[in-house]
N, C-alpha and C positions, 0 to 999 in steps of 0.2 A: 554655487559650486556643487557638482553632483557627488553623491555618496559613492565612493569607490568600492566599499564593501558590498553595497547592494548591487552595483554593476557587476562585481565579481561573482556574486551569488547567482545572478541571472545568467551570466555567461556559463558558469559551471552547470546549472540546471539544463541549459540548452545543449551543452556538450554531452551530458549524460543521456538526454533524450535522443540526440542524433547518433551517438556512437556506442551506447551501452544499454540499449533498451530493446524490448520485444513488445509486440502488440498483444494486449489482453482485452477481455470484455469485462467491464464493470457493470454489475446488475443490481437493481433494487426493484423487487416486484417485477412488473412488466416493462419497466424502463431499463435501457442499457445503452452503453456507449463504448466504442472502441477507443482505447487510449494506449499510448506508449508508456511502458513501465520498466524501470530498472529494478532488478531482483536483488534482494538482500535478505538478511536475517537478523533477529534479535534474540539474545539469550535472557531469559527471565529466571530469577531465583525468588521463590515464594516461601516464606516461613509459614507452616501450617498451624502454628500456635503451640505445638507440642515440642518444639525444638528441632523438628525435621525440616530440612530445606529441600524443597522440590524444585527441579530444574525443568524448564520448558523452553522450546525453541519455536519461534514463529517464522513463517516465510513472510518477508516484507516486500511490499510493492511501493516503489518511490515514483510518484506521479505528480506532474506539475499541477498545482492547485487550479490554475486557469483551465486545464483540460478536463477537469471532472465536472461535467455538465450532464444533468439528467432532466429529461423533459424540457430541454431548452433553458434551464436555469442552473446557475452555479450551485454546487452543493458540497457538503463535507461528508466524509464516511460515517456510516451508521452501523453499529454492531448488527450482524445478521445479513448485511449485504454480501453478495457473492462476486468472486473474481474467477473468471474462466481463462485458463492458460493452455493453449494447444501446444503439445510437444510431440512431434512425429505424428502418429496416427491416433493419439489419445488426447482427450481434453481433461486437464486436471482442474477440479473444482475446489476453491478455497472459500471459507467463510470468514468475514471480517470479525475478529474478536481477539481478546488478549486474556491471559490467565488472571485469576484473582481480581483485585481492584485496579489493575493496571489499565491505562487508557488504551483504546483500540487503534488510535492513530496519534501522531504528533506531527508538528511541522519540523522539517529537517533543517531549516535555516531560520535565522532570526527575522527574515523579511517575509516569511510565509509563502515562499515561491514553490516549495516542494512538500508534498505530504508523504510521510512514512506510515503506510497502512499495514498493521499486523494482521495476519490471517493464519488459519489452520486448515490443513487438507481435510476435506470431508467426502470426497468422491472422485472417481475416475470414470470417464465415459469414452467409448470408441468414437473417433471423429468421423 
């Protein structure tokens, strides 16, 4: 009997990709791939050890795990990778990272169909 939750997660991932995504370029060194990504955000609260809570917001890219292929091989995000998102006549450049000791990505579902990649804006270029 098929796992209905896994089928539902796959269906939802496909719907997000088809109806709520934009094309971005995922880069690591000289390798890059165009992928469809749904845009999101995550709020982080980091205790600096002195009782002060610092808040950070990352721009998140939800990408199907199977789509993230670099150099012809499946891969997972690495801190320092770049994501390039073209908006109008500008290309926004984001670096994969998260504040403090937080992970720079996580799986968005229990079946590892979708990656939630945390990133920070590091530059803007004219397209």
